[in-house]
N, C-alpha and C positions, 0 to 999 in steps of 0.2 A: 435435499440439500438444505443446509442451514443458511438463511439469508440475513437474519437479524438476531441480536442475542441482547437480552436485558437481564441484569442481576446485579449482584453484589461483588465489588472488586476485592479479590482476596490478597493478591500480590501484583506487583508490577516492577519491571525493569525496562530499560530503554527500548528492547525489542520485543518483549513478549510480556503478557499479562495473563492472570488467571481470574476468570469470573465464575463465581458460584451461582448457579441457577437451579433452584429447588434440590440442593444436596449433590448436584453434579458439577465439578469443576471443569471448565472449558480452558484449555490453553490456546491463547489468541496471540498471533503475531502482529504487531502494529508498527506503522512507520512513525517516525519522530513527531510528526505534525499531529498525529492522533495521540501519542504519549503525553505531549505537552498540553492537550486539551482535557486530559483525565484529572479527576479530583486528586489532591495531594493525599487525602487521608484514605487508608484502606477500609473496608466496611462501607464505602459510600456505594450508591447506586450508579451504575453505568449502562450505557446502551450503545451498540455499535452496529454498523452495517457490516455483514460478513461474507466474505468470498471463501467458499468451500473448495479446497483443491484435493482432488482424490488421485492416488497413484496406486500401483500394485501394492506397494510397501508402506504407505503413508496415508493418513487422512488428516489435513492440516487445515487449520482456520486463520484466515487473515481478516483483521478488523479495521474498520475505518469510521472516522468521526462523521464524515459526510458522504452523501451519495456521489459527489463529484470526485472524491478521492477514489472511491471504488470503481467508478467508470474509467478513470485514467489508469488505474491498476489493471483492469481488463483490457484496455487498449495496449498498454505496455507489454503484457504477456501474449498478445496476438502477434507481436513482432518475432520474427524468426531469431532464435538464440537467446531470447529473454525469457528466464523463468520467473517464478514467484519471488524468490530471494532476491534476484537483482531488480525486479520491479519495485520491491519494497526499499531496497537501498536508493534507488533513484528518487522515490517519493520522500525518502528521509533527507536526501541531499538538497532538494529544492521544492519550494511550495507548489501546490497545484496550479495556481494561476500563473506563476513564473514559468513552470514547466510547459504549459500549454502555449504560452507566448513564444518561448524558445523553439518549440517544435513547429508552430505555425510559421515562424519567421525563418526557419531552417538554419538557426543559429547552432551550428555544430560545435563551435568553440565553447559556448555556454553549456551544452550538453556534456562535452568532455570534461568540464571542470568538476562533474559529480563524481566522487569516488566510485571506482569499479567500472566506469564507462569509457572505453576506449574511442579511438577515431572511427573505427569500422562499426561499432555498435551505434555511436552517435549519428553517423551517416544513415544507417539503416533505420533508426528511429525517426529521423527526419523525413526520409523518402518515404517510408510506409504509412506514417501517422499525420503528415503535414495537411492533407485535405480534412481529415477528421478533426484535427486540432483547431483548424479554422472554423469549423462549424460550432 
């Protein structure tokens, strides 16, 4: 599994970037918090913590600026009904610290304000992750 990637930023958009590492271009999906921390200029050096998601039909990389973002991502995808795309959307809709506070407090209304998160999903996140978020 790929856990960390360092290389040259070839291209970027708000949800996906391409990193060149020794002539191999890696497509990496990133949340907005990570996107905004990237350099503005292409051909700049970048490094990201990577979560590698493997399915029958896909090998997908998700990149994070901090270990905390990656840990929260892994917590989110452990919740029933939340896949990597929704977890990325959640991290893009709220900062990591605010998300942890909302989960720890059981603030379902705050979680519902994130695009793509309905009432049932917000309740499930709060119920399944409340103890872990408090730690």
